C-alpha atoms as one frame of an Amber mdcrd trajectory, in Angstrom:
protein
   0.002   0.006   0.074   1.408   3.401  -0.917   0.778   6.566   0.936  -1.819
   7.742  -1.645  -3.480   4.480  -1.227  -3.565   4.830   2.526  -4.985   8.487
   2.133  -7.855   7.049  -0.184  -8.626   4.447   2.214  -8.920   6.772   5.113
 -11.024   9.247   3.146 -13.359   6.414   2.226 -13.685   4.800   5.666 -13.995
   8.111   7.537 -16.182  10.058   4.906 -13.399  12.675   4.634 -12.349  14.455
   1.702  -8.960  13.174   0.126  -7.412  16.674   1.127  -8.485  16.213   4.905
  -7.356  12.566   4.744  -4.007  13.690   3.446  -3.740  16.127   6.245  -4.389
  13.440   8.741  -1.963  11.037   7.295   0.826  13.773   7.028   0.076  14.884
  10.754   0.348  11.373  12.088   3.632  10.720  10.027   5.153  14.049  10.920
   4.314  13.404  14.609   5.867   9.875  14.498   8.993  11.293  12.640   9.556
  14.080  15.131   9.280  11.643  18.080  11.850   9.219  16.546  14.265  12.231
  15.895  14.099  13.072  19.555  14.947   9.515  20.401  11.551   8.721  21.664
   9.721   5.359  21.157   6.356   4.899  19.711   4.009   2.199  20.811   0.943
   1.293  19.262  -1.011  -1.463  20.949  -1.848  -4.437  18.899   0.155  -3.016
  15.994   3.886  -2.770  16.972   6.391  -0.399  18.439   9.067   1.869  16.875
  12.283   2.395  18.558  15.612   4.239  17.867  18.575   1.809  17.838  22.147
   3.128  18.077  24.941   1.290  16.023  28.654   1.538  16.974  30.916   2.628
  14.324  32.758  -0.160  12.480  35.058  -0.883   9.566  33.335  -2.116   6.337
  34.552  -3.039   2.952  34.004  -1.663  -0.364  32.605  -4.714  -2.243  34.364
  -3.685  -5.696  37.831  -2.833  -4.280  37.990  -4.759  -1.041  39.306  -1.521
   0.593  38.441  -0.824   4.166  35.751   1.881   4.692  34.837   3.465   8.036
  31.220   3.429   8.750  30.387   5.973  11.379  28.156   5.512  14.406  24.378
   6.037  13.718  20.955   5.732  15.019  18.210   4.016  12.937  14.621   3.406
  13.512  13.538  -0.156  14.393  10.101  -1.675  14.085   8.976  -4.487  16.163
   5.680  -6.099  15.215   2.920  -6.495  17.776   1.546  -9.852  18.650  -1.970
  -9.224  17.466  -0.807  -7.965  13.993   1.691 -10.975  13.763  -1.090 -13.372
  14.355  -3.494 -11.722  11.815  -0.961 -11.622   9.076   0.149 -15.232   9.789
  -3.256 -16.452   9.957  -4.402 -14.583   6.851  -1.433 -16.469   4.884  -2.604
 -19.800   6.329  -5.438 -20.437   3.646  -2.816 -19.410   0.842  -0.449 -22.200
   2.029  -3.170 -24.645   0.968  -3.822 -23.332  -2.537  -0.559 -24.650  -3.834
  -0.092 -27.862  -1.783  -0.391 -30.251  -4.928   1.924 -28.085  -6.778   5.627
 -28.967  -6.992   7.234 -26.392  -4.950  10.886 -27.043  -6.024  12.201 -24.602
  -8.440   9.166 -22.222  -7.955  11.346 -19.125  -8.434  13.359 -20.588 -11.485
  11.429 -18.277 -13.741  12.566 -15.168 -11.903  15.245 -13.037 -13.563  17.908
 -11.338 -11.305
């Protein structure tokens, strides 16, 4: 789902104009972004939580040349899925697993190009 699809879904469910729904979506994302920038966590019960994880500096390697490259310390957002969302997603795939049971799954990705 893209941001514009999310806006359309909220507009339809909430009987809002698309402009109003876009404002709501942007306000929510802005508030979440600002909280993460401040190092605060975000917890949405049943959905999941966002935290900021610090990473220490380390020496990486350039894959082309093999030369060492210093990677500076950084802080990155991390999402941990909530139990209810995990179960909903997992259970929604359960019926999909039975669809291809009789098919030969070996080599299922052979047709894909890299």
